[in-house]
Structures are given as structure tokens and as C-alpha cells.
N, C-alpha and C positions, 0 to 999 in steps of 0.2 A: 406620230411625227408632228412637228410643229409646221404649220402652214407657212410656206415661204412667200414673202411679199417683196417683190423686187423693186428697188429704187433705181434711179438713173444717176450715175456718178459722173465726175467731171474732170479727170486729169488724164493726160496722155504722156507716154514715155518715149524717149528718143535714143538715138545712137545704136544701130544694129552692129553687132560685132561677130566675128567668126568664132565658133565654139568647138567642142570636142566631137570627133567622129568615132564610131565604134564598129567593129566587125560584127555584122548581124549573125543571128543563129541560122545556119544553113538549113537545118531540119526542123525549124520551129513549125508548130502546127499552123495549118492554113487559116487565114483570117476568114471571119464569117460576116454576115450582114450586120452584126452588132459592133464591128470594129470601128474605132474612131481613127480618122486620118490624122496625120501629123499637122496638116493645115487647120483642121477643126480644133485640135488640141491646143495649137498655138493661140487661137482666138480665145479659148477658155483661160489659158494662162494669162494673157493680156488683160482680160476682163477682171479676173480675180485680183491681179496686182493693182490695176487702176482703182478698183473698188476700195482696197485697203489704204492706198495712198490718199485718195479723196476724202476718206473718213478720218484721216489723221490717226490711224491705228498705231499703237505702240510698236516700235522697231522699224517702222516705215518712214520715220521723219526725214531720213537722208536719201530716200529713194527717188525723189523727183529728179528727172533728167536721166534716169536709168533706162535700159532697154533690154528686151528679151531676144536672145539669139533664136531665130526661127528654125534652126537645125538642132533638134534635140538628141540627147542620148536615148537609145531605146533599151529599156530594162525589161527583162523577161522573167517569168515565173519559172520555178524548177520543173514544171510540167511542160515547158516549151511554149506556152502561150505568152504573147506580148502583154506586159503588165502595166508599165508606165511609159510615158514620154517625160523625160526629165529635161526641162529647159533651163539654160544658164542665163542669169541676169547680170548685166555689166553696167558699170558706171565709170566713166573716164578710164576705160580699158582694164578695170579691176573687177574680178568676179566678186559680187556682193551677195549672191543668193542663187538658189535653185528652186524650181517649182515642179512638183510632180503631178501630172495629169494622167488619169487612168486611160488606158488604150482600148477599153471595151465598155460599151454601154451597160452590159450585164453586171458590171462591178459597182454600179450605183453612182452617186454624185461624182462629177468628174475630178473634183479637187481633193488631193490627199494632204499635202503639206507644202510649206515653204521653209527652207533652211537658210539661215543667215550666215554669211561668210563661211561657207563650207570648205572643208579640206578636199582638194581634188583627188580623184581615185588614181591609183597606180595601174591604170588600165592595161597598158602594153605588157607590163611585167607580170600581172596576174594571168593574163591570157597565155603568155608564153609558158609560165610555170605550169598551168593546168594542162597544156598540151604536152609539155615535157614529161610530166608525171604519167599521163596517159600512154605515151610512147614507151616509157620505161616499164610500166606495169603490164602493158598489153602490146608487146613488140610486134605481134602479127595482127593486131587489131586495126580496124578502119575508123578513123576519126570522122564522125557524122556531123558534128557541129561544135562551135564554141561561141558562147554568148555571155554578156554581163547579166547577172540574175540577182533578184532579191531572194536569198536563200534562207534567211532567218530574220525577218523584218526587225530593225532597220538595216541589218547587215547586207552588204553588197559584195558580190564576188564573181569570179569567172567560173563558168561551168563548161567543161568539155565532155561530150558524149562520145564514147568509143564503143564500137561493136566488135565483140570477139568472133573472129571468122570461124573458129572451131565449134563453139557452142551456140553461136547466134545471139547470145545474151548481150545487152547493152549495159555499159557501166558509166557512172557519172563521176567526174573528178571536179571537186570544188576547191577554189583557192580564194581566200579573202582579198578584196581589192585594196585594203589598206595595209594589213599586216603581212600579206603574202603567205600566210600560214595555210596548210592543207586542212580542209574541214571534212570530217568523216561524213559519209553519206548514210546517216542514220536518223531516226526520228528525234526531234528535240524534246527535252523534258524541262521541268521547272528549273533545274540546276545544271543539266547536262547540255552542252552544245550539240548542234545537229542542224537539220534542214527541215523546212515545212513549206507547204504551198500556200502562199498568200492568196492566190487566185481562187483556190477552192474554199478558203476561209471566207472570202468576200461573198461567195455564193450562199453562205449559210442563211443570210437574210431573205433569200428567195429572189429568183430572177425577176418576177413581176414587180416586186417592190423596188428592186434596184433600178429597173428601167424607168419607173416613175421618178426616182430621185435624179437619174441622169437627165431626164427631160426637163425637170425644174431647173437644174444647173444650166442647161442649154438655153432655157428661156431668159435666165439672168444675163448670160453672155450676149444674147441677141438684143436685149433691151439696151445694154451699154453700147453695142455696136451701132444700133439705130440712132441713139442720141447723138453719137459722133457724126454719123452720116448726114443727119439733119443740118449739121454745121459745115458739111463739106469736108469732113476729116475721116481718114481711114485709120482705125485704131491699130491696124497691123503694120503700118508703115511709119518710118521716121517722120516727125512733124516739126514744124517751126514753133518758136515761142508764140508767134501770133496765133497759131491754131490752138495752142494750149490755152491762151487767154480767151479765145472764143468759147471753148468748152467750159472753163471755170467761171466765166461771167454769167452764163445763161442756164446751164444744166443744173438740175436739182441734185444735191449731194445727199446720199443716204446717211441717216443718223446711226450712230453706233454707241455701245456702252462697253467700257473695258476697265479692268483693274489689273495691274501688274505689280507684283510684290517686290521686285528688285532682287531676287535670289541670284547670287553669282553662279556662273556656270563653271563646272570643273570637269576635266576629261579623265577617263579611267586609264590607269597605268598599265594594265594588262587585260587580257580578254575576259577574265572572270571578275573584274573589279568594278562592274557597273553599280552594284549595291553599295560598295565602299565609297565610290565617288558621289553617289546620291546622298549618302549619309553626310559626307563633307559639306555638300551644298546646304542642307537644312541646318547643320550645326552652325555654319557661318551665319545663316539668316537669324538664328536665335541667339547669336553671340556666345555660343558655348565653345569650349575647347574643341579644336578640330584636329584630331590625330592624323597621321599619315595613313594612306590607304593600306599599307602593309601592317600597320599597328592595329587597324580595325579588323583586318583579316586574322591576325594572330590572337586577337581577343577571343575569337570563337574556335580557332583550330590550332592544333599543334603539329609537330613534325610527323606524328603517326597517322594523321588524317590525310585523306586525299579527296577533298571536296571540289566540286566544280564551281561553287559560288555560294553566296548567302541565300538562304531561303527566307520567306516572309516572317516566320516565327523568330528568326534571329534579328531581323530588323526591328520587330516589335519589342524584343527584349532590350535592344540597344536604346530605343526610345524611352522605355520605362526606367532603365538603370541610369543612363547618361543624361537624359533630358527631363526626367520626372514627368513624362507624358504617356498617354495611353495610345497605343497603335491598334488600329482596327482594320482587318483585311476584309475586302468586299469584292465580289465579282459584278456588282452593279455599277456600271461606268456611265452614269447619267449626266446630262447637262446640269440639272438642278443640284446634284451632289457637288459638282465642281464649283458652281457659282456660290453655293453655301459656304464651302471651305475657304475659298478665296476671299469672299466678303468678310469672313471672320479672321482674315489675315493668317491663314494656315496653309502653307504649301504642303503638297502631299506626293507620295510615291505613285507614279503612273507606270503600270507594267504591261509589256507585251508578253509573248509566250514565255520567255525566260530572260527578260531584259528590264532593268530598272531605269526610269527617268524621273525627273522632278517636274511637276506641274506648278507653275508659279504665277499663273494669271489666266484670265479669260477675255474673250471678245464676243460680243453679240452684234451681228450685222446682217441685214437682209433676211432676218429670220433664222439665220444659222448661228450655231454656237461653236467657238473655237477655243482651244487651250494654248497657252504659251508654255512650251516644253523646253526644259534644259536637258538635252541628251548628252550623256558622257562619252558617246562614240564620236569619232573613231578613236581607237586606242592610241595613246601618246599625244593626243591633241589637247586643246583647251576646252573641248566639248563643243556641241553644236546647238545654239538656240534655234527653236522652230516654232511655227504656228501650225497647228494641226486641227483638222475638223473633228469635233466630238461626234462619236457615233460612226466613225469610218470603219470600225470593226477591228482595227489593229490593237487597240487597248483592250486587255483582257481582265485585269484586276487593278485594284488600288489599295494602298495602305494609307488611311487617314491618320494624322498625328494630332491628338487633341489634349 
């Protein structure tokens, strides 16, 4: 791991607005001594946002004057553990971003990502539908809980747990929070949709190492908070322009290095078209013909096929035939690899368990490395630009295009 060196940053954000509330999971597992409170998570969200704005990081140019709603959405894992606090960022009463902060110290660095101009969830509809399905499928069952969960990162959905009173077995009903489609409760594969535990995946790095990472992120937060306190400013409260000037005039701003290639974001048109949308993004970047997503799909499959989505070999084939380039699949998702590709002006496919996105840039700040991601989710949207910490464990493979 790269040793983190924390600098002190100098901007503060204003205007607290009311955000979204959510029905919590009734039977979620008990919190432990490693749980992060919503108040501490709020401090971490503020510190990260202030740091990016102060460093003039790409995509944050218009965020001065924005503020974070201190009342987050609580996102759970499919195992019942609280996973994220998702904070909404507003400017002039408009939602301009969300910040995901981990809810448990055992999961590592507190920061996961920031999404820019995200599509709001259909929370009430998804929760209602998951309950309705549970009641229909198990009419004599007892609903134990309903919560908003990360069921297949970055997919969000409602999960209702119902207990069959006859057998004693518990069943889980998942409904996607955007499409309102029912998701089968089965393991996800490279091409088949399903569910998987992000909480358990995050523990693969080891609890001891993750606790060290969380402590380092907490030190960064405290350094920013102390710098503000020295000027009589509370970073978690709305402040005046005068206080902003106090901070920016005297506090040392951390330096950062970044490159962003300007790849246009495209949303996927159906739940299996993330690969097709990602191909469109890179085709546009290289100035190549950009077929419709259905045309890309039909290039590989005919009416006799029943695929769940493109696999890496098909994307590599497209790169070779349509772009005259070589695609290379790797499970090594390193900071140095991302920096090398972007420095050579080559966007690449960044993959979670069964989802394609496009990495179009990087940021190095406070010793941390971040990727600028174009995520084609949610279905039917324009896609969602994000900044995501490299090494957070959610990225599983890459396809480099050279």
C-alpha cells in the first residue's frame, strides 16, 4: 500500500437541505464495535468533498457552494449488515451528487465513490413491489424486514425477507430500485444476473489491513476538521462566505495530479447492455462508427441464442475487428496500470463481478489513487459519471485496449 500523507485543505460547503429517508431493515444484524455512526460518516463525506473541491479536481468545478444533507440513505448488504451511508449533495436545491461512505471500519477506507448528477431511486415503488411479491409467493409467511440493499454492485434494490411459518425457512425477494424488475436470488456469474455480498467481498483483504485503512482515512478527516476549527469554523455546519475566505486564505491546499480523457458517458438501454454501452463510449472516443446497442448485441447473437450479456472475449473480438486494436483481459487492477493507460490516452473497460464500465481518467491526491468512471447504469439513463477509489475491491477485472 502507498503510504498516505495527509494535507490540509481549504474550502467549505454550504446550504443544508432535506434529503431522502428510507425504511430501515427491521432484522438487520446488530451493530458491533466497528460500526461507523452516521455522524462520523457525515464528517468523512464532508472531508472528502472539501478535499476534491480545494484541489480543483475534475468534475468538482461547479461544486463550490454545495452542501451535504446530514441525513443519509442507509444501504445494506444482502447479508443484513449495514454497508453504506449514502449522502446526497445539493446545490441551489438540485441534487448534484451522492457520496458513499462505508458503515463499518472492518470494510477499509471509508470512501467508496462519488456519483455525479445521479438518477434518484424509485425507493417506495421498489419496497412496495418486493413486499407484494413476498405476500403473493408466501401468503402465510411473516415479513421479517425490508431494506434498500446493494445486491450486485453497483446495482441497488429493495430486499424483503419473509419467513415461511410452515418450514421455518427464510426467503429473500429482490426488486431493482430503478427498473422495478424482480431479481432472482441466485449467485451472480460473469454473464448471468444474480446477487452477491459486497460486505463479504470487502473482507477478502483481511480485517486487520482494512482497519488500518479506515484509521488512515479517519486521520485525513480529522486533519481537515482541525484546520477548520483553528479558524473557528465547523466543517459540518453551514458557513458564511466570510468563513470560506478564512479557510481558503490561510490553509494549505493539497496538491493533486489528474488526467481526464473526456469520454462521453452513455447509459445502457436494457439490463444486459452494459457491455454494449461501454463499447459505444470508447467508439465515440476514437471517432469510430458507433452502432446502436441492439446492433452491437446482434453482431454476436442471433434469435436462437439466449445470452445474458457480452463476455470479455466478445469485447476483445470487437476491439480487434472494429477498431483494429488489441484487447487484453487482466485481473490485475492496480493504480499503476490505470495511470499508464490513461497517460497513453487509452480509456479501458473496468469490470465489477458482471458489469462493464469505462475508466476515462485518474486522480492522485493525499496519496490515494482514484479513477474517473463512466457507469452505464441505471438502465434507461444517460449513465452516471463517478469518481471511485482504486483498490476498493469492487473492481475485479479490466480489458485494456491498445
